[in-house]
C-alpha positions as CSV (number, residue, x, y, z in Angstrom):
1,M,9.1,-38.2,-61.3
2,S,7.1,-39.5,-64.1
3,K,5.1,-42.7,-64.0
4,R,7.6,-44.2,-66.6
5,D,10.5,-43.2,-64.3
6,A,8.8,-44.7,-61.3
7,W,8.0,-48.0,-63.1
8,I,11.7,-48.2,-64.3
9,D,12.9,-47.6,-60.7
10,K,10.5,-50.3,-59.6
11,I,12.1,-52.8,-62.0
12,K,15.6,-51.7,-61.1
13,A,14.8,-52.4,-57.5
14,R,13.4,-55.8,-58.3
15,L,16.5,-56.6,-60.2
16,D,18.7,-55.5,-57.4
17,E,16.8,-57.8,-55.1
18,A,17.1,-60.7,-57.5
19,N,20.9,-60.1,-57.9
20,A,21.3,-60.3,-54.1
21,E,19.4,-63.6,-54.0
22,I,21.3,-65.1,-56.9
23,D,24.6,-64.0,-55.0
24,K,23.4,-65.8,-52.0
25,Y,22.6,-69.0,-54.0
26,E,26.0,-68.8,-55.6
27,A,27.7,-68.8,-52.2
28,R,25.6,-71.8,-51.1
29,A,26.6,-73.6,-54.4
30,R,30.3,-73.0,-53.6
31,R,29.9,-74.6,-50.1
32,A,27.9,-77.6,-51.3
33,S,29.1,-81.0,-52.0
34,A,30.4,-82.0,-55.5
35,D,27.1,-83.5,-56.5
36,Q,24.9,-80.8,-55.0
37,R,27.1,-78.1,-56.4
38,M,26.4,-79.1,-60.0
39,K,22.6,-79.1,-59.4
40,Y,23.0,-75.7,-57.6
41,E,25.2,-74.3,-60.3
42,D,22.7,-75.3,-63.0
43,Q,20.0,-73.5,-61.1
44,V,22.2,-70.4,-60.7
45,D,23.0,-70.3,-64.3
46,E,19.3,-70.5,-65.2
47,L,18.7,-67.7,-62.9
48,R,21.5,-65.6,-64.3
49,Q,20.0,-66.1,-67.8
50,R,16.6,-65.0,-66.6
51,R,18.2,-62.0,-64.8
52,D,20.0,-61.0,-67.9
53,G,16.7,-61.2,-69.8
54,L,15.3,-58.7,-67.4
55,K,18.4,-56.5,-67.5
56,D,18.0,-56.3,-71.4
57,K,14.3,-55.3,-71.0
58,L,15.3,-52.6,-68.5
59,R,17.8,-51.3,-70.9
60,D,15.1,-51.3,-73.6
61,L,12.7,-49.5,-71.2
62,R,15.2,-46.7,-70.7
63,E,15.7,-46.3,-74.5
64,A,12.0,-46.8,-75.5
65,S,10.1,-44.2,-77.5
66,D,6.8,-43.2,-76.1
67,E,5.1,-45.2,-78.9
68,A,7.0,-48.5,-78.0
69,W,6.9,-48.0,-74.2
70,D,3.6,-50.1,-73.6
71,D,5.0,-53.1,-75.6
72,I,8.3,-53.0,-74.0
73,K,6.7,-52.6,-70.6
74,H,4.7,-55.8,-71.1
75,G,7.8,-57.6,-72.2
76,A,9.6,-56.4,-69.0
77,E,6.7,-57.6,-66.9
78,S,6.9,-60.9,-68.5
79,A,10.7,-61.1,-68.1
80,W,10.1,-60.3,-64.3
81,D,7.6,-63.1,-64.1
82,H,10.0,-65.4,-65.7
83,L,12.7,-64.5,-63.3
84,S,10.4,-64.5,-60.3
85,D,9.2,-68.1,-61.1
86,G,12.9,-69.2,-61.3
87,L,13.8,-67.6,-58.0
88,A,10.7,-69.3,-56.3
89,R,12.0,-72.7,-57.6
90,A,15.5,-71.8,-56.5
91,R,14.3,-71.0,-53.0
92,K,12.6,-74.4,-52.8
93,R,15.6,-76.3,-54.1
94,F,18.1,-74.4,-52.0
95,S,16.0,-74.9,-48.8
96,D,16.0,-78.7,-49.2
């Protein structure tokens, strides 16, 4: 396996973990009171948007030429950081 393939697999694994966490928050939002549900659903929507950004970068990584690889890799790292920050905020909000 090339370094490129290993890196893509690592991002895919992170994305899978994020999807599982988002699913968990969606379930909590459905069980919450009406007031809390709206706040939770807003948080979940934000996480979905961030996740979709990472999914787009993952697709770009798979399709990238060797010349574009480094730039797209940095973009994917940034998208992961963005999603990771959102997940950290969600963990705090959902644990309250």
